[in-house]
C-alpha positions in Angstrom: 300.2 93.4 363.9 298.4 90.8 361.3 301.4 91.1 358.8 303.5 89.9 361.7 301.0 87.2 362.5 299.4 88.7 365.4 296.0 87.3 365.2 294.8 87.4 368.6 296.8 90.7 369.0 294.4 92.5 366.0 292.0 90.9 367.3 292.3 92.5 371.1 292.6 95.4 369.9 289.5 96.2 368.1 287.3 94.7 370.7 289.1 97.5 372.8 289.2 100.2 370.6 285.5 99.2 369.7 284.6 99.0 373.3 286.3 102.7 373.9 284.0 103.7 371.0 281.0 103.0 372.4 282.1 104.3 376.0 282.8 107.7 374.5 279.0 108.0 374.3 278.7 107.2 377.9 280.5 105.3 380.0 277.2 104.0 382.1 276.7 101.8 378.3 279.9 100.0 378.9 278.4 98.6 382.3 275.5 97.9 380.8 276.5 95.9 377.8 279.5 94.6 380.0 276.7 92.9 382.1 275.2 91.6 379.4 277.4 90.1 377.4 278.8 88.4 381.2 275.2 86.8 381.6 275.2 85.6 377.7 278.8 84.1 377.8 278.2 82.4 381.4 275.2 80.8 379.8 277.2 79.4 377.0 279.4 78.2 379.7 276.5 76.7 381.2 275.3 74.6 377.9 279.3 73.8 377.4 279.5 71.6 380.6 276.0 70.4 380.8 276.2 69.1 377.2 280.0 68.1 377.8 280.4 66.5 381.1 277.2 64.2 380.0 278.7 62.7 376.9 278.6 58.9 376.6 279.9 56.8 374.1 278.3 53.6 373.3 281.3 50.8 372.7 280.7 48.1 370.7 282.8 44.7 370.6 282.5 42.2 367.6 284.0 38.5 367.5 286.2 37.4 364.9 283.0 35.8 363.4 281.0 39.5 363.1 278.4 38.9 366.1 278.2 40.9 368.9 280.2 40.0 371.6 279.6 43.0 374.1 277.7 46.6 374.2 278.8 48.9 377.1 277.9 52.4 377.9 280.8 54.6 379.6 282.2 58.0 379.5 283.4 58.9 376.4 287.0 58.9 375.6 289.5 59.5 372.5 287.1 56.2 371.3 287.4 54.2 368.1 285.8 53.6 365.1 283.6 51.2 367.0 282.6 54.2 369.4 279.1 56.3 368.7 279.4 59.7 370.9 276.3 60.3 372.4 275.7 64.3 373.9 272.8 64.7 376.6 270.3 67.5 375.2 270.2 70.5 377.0 267.0 71.8 378.9 265.5 74.3 376.6 264.9 76.1 380.2 268.7 77.2 380.0 268.2 79.3 376.6 265.0 80.2 378.0 266.4 81.9 380.8 269.0 83.8 379.2 266.6 84.9 376.3 264.2 86.5 378.9 266.9 87.8 380.6 267.7 89.8 377.5 264.4 90.7 376.8 263.7 91.9 380.3 267.1 94.5 380.1 265.3 95.6 376.9 262.0 96.2 378.1 263.3 97.8 381.0 265.0 100.8 379.0 263.0 101.0 376.0 259.4 99.9 376.9 259.0 100.8 380.7 258.1 104.4 379.7 255.6 103.3 377.1 254.1 100.6 379.7 253.7 103.5 382.2 251.7 105.5 379.8 249.5 102.7 378.5 248.7 101.7 382.4 247.5 105.2 383.7 245.9 105.8 380.1 243.6 102.3 380.9 243.4 102.6 384.4 243.2 106.6 385.0 246.2 106.3 387.2 248.8 108.8 388.0 252.5 106.6 387.9 255.3 108.3 386.9 258.7 106.8 384.9 261.8 108.6 385.4 264.1 107.3 382.2 267.4 106.3 383.1 269.2 106.6 379.8 268.2 104.0 376.8 271.8 102.7 375.8 272.9 103.2 372.1 272.4 100.2 370.0 270.7 98.0 373.2 268.6 96.9 370.4 270.5 95.5 367.7 273.4 94.2 370.1 270.2 92.7 372.1 269.7 90.6 369.1 272.8 89.5 368.7 273.0 88.5 372.5 269.9 86.2 371.2 271.1 85.0 368.1 274.4 83.5 370.1 272.6 82.0 373.1 270.0 80.0 371.0 272.6 79.1 368.0 274.8 77.5 371.7 271.2 75.9 371.8 271.4 74.0 368.7 275.0 72.9 368.7 275.3 75.4 365.6 278.5 77.1 367.1 280.8 75.7 369.4 281.8 77.7 372.9 284.0 80.1 371.4 286.5 81.7 373.5 285.5 85.1 375.1 287.8 87.7 373.0 286.2 85.5 370.0 282.9 86.5 371.4 282.9 89.6 372.9 284.9 90.8 369.2 281.2 89.6 367.9 279.4 91.9 369.8 281.5 95.2 370.3 282.7 95.3 366.9 282.4 98.7 366.2 280.7 99.0 362.8 277.6 97.2 363.5 276.9 97.6 367.2 275.1 100.8 367.0 273.1 100.0 364.0 273.8 96.7 362.7 273.7 95.0 360.4 272.5 91.9 362.8 274.9 89.4 362.1 275.0 85.3 363.2 277.7 84.9 365.5 279.1 82.3 363.0 279.4 84.8 360.0 281.3 87.4 362.1 283.3 85.1 364.7 284.4 82.8 361.4 286.4 85.2 359.8 288.2 86.3 362.8 289.7 82.9 362.7 291.0 83.1 358.9 294.2 85.1 359.2 294.7 85.0 355.1 291.4 86.7 354.7 292.9 89.3 357.2 295.2 90.5 355.5 295.4 93.7 353.9 294.4 93.4 350.9 294.7 97.0 348.4 291.8 95.9 346.3 289.3 94.7 348.9 290.8 97.9 350.5 289.9 100.6 347.6 286.3 99.0 347.2 285.5 99.3 351.0 286.7 103.2 350.6 284.0 103.3 347.7 281.5 102.0 349.8 282.2 104.2 352.4 282.1 107.1 350.4 278.7 106.2 348.8 277.6 105.5 352.1 278.4 108.9 353.6 277.1 110.7 350.4 273.6 109.1 350.7 273.6 110.4 354.5 274.7 114.0 353.8 273.6 115.1 350.4 270.5 112.7 350.3 269.1 111.8 353.7 270.1 114.8 355.6 268.4 116.9 352.7 265.2 115.4 352.3 264.6 115.5 356.0 264.1 118.7 356.0 260.9 117.7 353.9 260.2 115.3 356.4 260.7 117.6 359.6 258.2 120.2 358.5 255.4 118.5 357.2 254.9 116.6 360.2 255.4 119.4 362.5 252.6 120.8 360.0 250.4 117.7 359.9 247.0 119.6 360.3 247.9 121.9 358.3 248.8 119.6 355.0 247.4 119.3 351.9 246.8 116.5 349.9 250.2 117.0 347.8 251.8 117.5 350.6 251.0 114.4 352.5 252.0 112.2 349.0 255.1 114.1 349.2 255.7 113.7 353.1 255.2 109.7 352.4 257.7 109.5 349.6 260.3 111.7 351.4 260.1 109.8 354.6 260.7 106.7 352.8 263.4 107.9 350.9 265.0 109.6 354.2 264.7 106.2 356.2 266.1 104.2 353.2 269.2 106.5 352.3 269.7 107.2 356.5 269.5 103.4 357.5 271.3 102.2 354.2 274.2 104.9 353.6 274.9 104.0 357.6 275.2 100.2 356.6 277.3 101.0 353.5 279.5 102.9 355.7 279.9 100.3 358.0 280.3 97.5 355.6 283.0 99.8 353.7 285.4 100.2 356.7 284.6 96.4 357.3 286.1 95.7 354.2 289.2 97.5 354.8 289.3 95.7 358.0 289.0 92.3 356.0 285.7 91.6 357.7 282.5 91.2 355.4 279.4 91.8 357.0 275.7 90.3 356.3 273.8 92.4 353.5 271.3 94.5 354.9 269.7 96.6 352.2 269.0 95.2 348.5 267.4 97.7 346.3 263.9 97.7 348.2 262.4 99.6 345.7 262.8 97.4 343.0 260.7 95.2 344.7 257.6 93.8 343.1 255.6 93.6 346.4 255.7 94.3 349.6 256.5 90.4 350.5 259.7 91.1 347.9 260.3 94.5 349.7 260.9 93.2 353.3 263.3 90.7 351.8 265.1 93.1 350.2 264.9 96.1 353.4 266.5 95.6 356.7 267.2 92.1 355.5 269.3 90.8 358.7 266.6 92.0 361.1 264.2 89.9 358.8 266.0 86.7 358.7 266.7 86.8 361.9 262.7 87.0 362.9 262.4 84.6 360.4 264.7 81.8 362.0 264.1 82.4 365.8 260.6 83.2 365.8 258.8 82.5 362.2 260.2 79.2 361.4 259.8 78.1 365.4 256.0 79.0 365.4 255.4 77.1 362.5 256.3 79.2 359.3 253.7 78.1 356.7 253.5 74.7 357.0 250.7 74.6 359.4 247.9 75.9 357.4 246.5 79.4 355.7 245.2 80.2 359.6 248.2 79.8 361.4 250.6 81.1 358.7 248.5 84.3 359.0 248.8 84.5 362.4 252.5 83.8 362.4 253.2 87.0 359.7 251.3 89.0 362.1 253.8 88.0 365.2 256.6 88.5 363.2 255.9 92.2 362.1 254.1 93.1 365.5 257.2 92.1 366.7 259.1 93.7 364.0 257.0 97.4 364.4 257.8 97.3 368.6 261.3 96.4 367.8 261.4 100.1 365.9 260.0 101.9 368.9 258.4 102.1 372.3 254.8 103.6 370.7 251.7 102.8 369.0 252.9 103.8 365.8 255.5 102.1 365.6 252.9 98.6 366.5 250.4 99.6 363.8 253.2 100.3 361.0 254.5 96.8 361.7 251.5 95.1 361.6 250.2 97.1 358.3 253.2 95.6 356.6 252.1 92.5 357.8 248.6 92.4 356.5 250.0 94.0 353.3 252.7 90.7 353.1 249.9 88.4 354.1 248.0 89.9 350.9 250.5 89.4 348.4 251.4 85.6 350.6 247.9 84.5 349.1 247.8 86.4 346.1 249.8 86.5 343.6 248.8 89.7 341.2 251.4 88.8 337.9 248.7 90.1 335.7 249.9 93.7 336.1 253.4 94.8 335.0 256.0 94.7 336.9 257.0 98.5 336.6 253.3 99.3 338.0 253.7 96.8 340.6 256.8 98.1 341.8 255.2 102.0 341.7 252.3 100.2 343.6 254.7 98.7 346.4 256.7 102.1 346.7 253.5 103.5 347.2 251.9 101.2 349.3 255.1 101.5 351.5 255.3 105.1 351.4 252.2 105.6 352.8 252.5 103.0 355.6 255.7 104.8 356.8 253.6 108.2 357.4 252.4 106.0 360.6 256.0 105.1 361.3 257.2 109.0 361.4 254.3 110.8 363.0 254.2 111.6 366.6 251.1 109.4 367.6 248.3 107.8 365.6 246.0 110.8 366.0 248.3 112.5 363.6 249.2 110.0 361.4 245.5 109.1 360.9 244.9 112.9 360.1 247.3 113.0 357.4 245.9 109.8 355.8 242.9 111.2 355.7 243.9 113.5 353.6 244.7 111.2 350.9 240.9 110.1 350.7 240.0 113.7 349.1 241.6 116.1 347.6 243.0 119.2 349.0 245.3 122.0 347.6 245.6 125.2 349.6 248.8 126.0 348.7 251.1 124.0 351.2 253.3 122.8 349.1 255.2 125.8 348.7 255.7 126.4 352.1 257.0 122.7 352.7 259.2 123.4 349.4 260.9 127.0 351.0 262.6 124.6 353.8 265.1 123.6 351.4 267.7 126.0 352.6 270.7 123.8 351.2 274.5 125.4 351.7 275.3 123.8 348.4 272.7 125.9 346.5 273.3 129.2 348.9 275.2 130.9 345.6 271.5 130.1 343.5 269.3 131.0 345.9 270.8 134.3 346.7 271.2 135.4 342.8 267.0 134.3 342.3 266.1 136.6 345.7 268.3 139.3 344.4 267.2 139.1 341.3 264.1 137.5 340.5 262.6 137.4 344.1 259.3 136.5 342.9 260.4 133.5 341.5 261.7 132.3 345.2 258.6 130.1 345.7 259.0 128.4 342.1 262.7 127.6 342.6 262.0 126.3 346.1 259.7 124.1 344.4 261.7 123.5 341.6 264.7 122.4 343.8 262.4 119.9 346.0 261.0 118.2 342.7 264.5 117.8 341.9 265.5 116.5 344.7 263.0 113.8 345.2 263.1 112.8 341.2 267.2 112.4 341.6 266.7 110.3 344.8 263.4 108.0 342.5 265.8 107.7 339.9 268.9 106.3 342.3 266.5 103.6 343.2 266.3 102.1 339.4 270.1 102.2 339.5 272.6 100.0 340.9 273.1 100.0 344.5 276.6 100.5 346.2 277.7 96.5 346.6 276.9 96.4 342.8 278.8 99.4 342.3 281.7 98.9 344.4 282.1 95.0 343.1 281.7 96.5 339.4 284.7 99.9 339.9 287.4 99.1 337.6 289.2 102.2 339.3 289.9 104.1 336.1 291.2 107.8 336.2 287.3 109.0 335.8 286.0 106.8 338.2 288.7 108.0 340.7 287.6 111.9 340.1 284.1 111.3 340.6 284.4 109.6 343.9 286.9 111.9 345.2 284.3 115.0 344.0 281.5 113.3 345.8 283.8 112.6 349.1 284.6 116.2 349.3 281.3 117.4 348.6 280.1 115.5 351.5 282.9 116.4 353.9 281.9 120.0 352.9 278.2 119.2 354.0 279.2 117.7 357.3 278.6 120.9 359.2 274.8 120.4 358.6 274.9 116.8 359.6 271.9 115.0 361.3 271.5 111.9 363.7 270.5 108.8 361.7 267.3 108.0 361.7 267.8 104.0 363.5 270.5 105.8 365.8 267.5 105.8 368.6 266.4 102.3 368.4 
């Protein structure tokens, strides 16, 4: 369609198909997001009317000598070079109401049960709340709606036509798990027909991103998830080494799962001529927790920074306010991830680590050591994130304070029954059954070591950008794609799908 110049028709088609795809999960999701979009666009229209209808111009008339003859204030017209346009400032109450509406909708669907449980716990009551449903991606598109309203209020974007706005919200690669793009980043691209035209090189690099993302998800994340699922189900019986493995495996699992999705979304978008903002930039190469959060879920971090941290004063109002502002950001970040105290505490723990990094520059240690320590700190923090409750998290982290080794590591490793290694596993069981535990243990160590090794290499975007499409590269990508497709039978739900 773009080939014939039908830009709006192409955008309409993608928007409609995005809505159909989203509605396939549950048609009620479409009703909820439809109401949300209607409210947001209504507030955008109100902002436009409030600022546009009250536009005035100051007309300055000069005499031939250069002195002023008259100054008049009137409704803005086509204007001349002697006119200065002034727009009435829109009341902040308008975007505030819009933001509160979206927060309330998100709160009802995602946090009401959590709130009722805490009320019952504190006041010894017995209220019940039956969850209606939790729309897929509501946390992501709610933040997109809020970004749209605030950017409209600040005058950073115009009052776009509804189709452009609907494309920004519904665009299928990002609606369910992000990235959380700013309106201008997406909508402006849809207005440049040349950039949307088919480009073979960009299409090829999009395929590379998609294959790498798919491999990260089904070959790495889902494999490591077997370790994660088992260790947390047996939290009270784990030994110290198992807890260390559980923390590292959890960090790797979340990274490969979420960044794999983002790579696939980015790859599909590249094929369609749309560039999504980068969401991961080799976070485990960071040498401080503060730097890690500048590389991990980058679009969430910049959203919270732009719309909350900076308006609160950022780091411009002294050390005490800086500490409070950072804690607020990470409290919101934790709560955004899930309705549970584990998420809140996880967020605050990372906030404390970022505060420490902010005020203490530990450059005495070599970079490599700082990178290892940063990774370990983050890995142990995600134990809180992944645990079913704070008690379980406390038990697991408590095992790090004293060394125990009852041999539970072999049981953990035995959960790696992979279809890809089925023949090898059967051979060991047939010819050396006494070595089966050793086989599982070695396999687990290989999976974790290989995953850690990949952390030190180029990320998906860097690989896609530097690929020259040589024969061996195409063959390698084809093999990777085939292995990934063959592993789809064991695919697990994305970690961030529930957020």
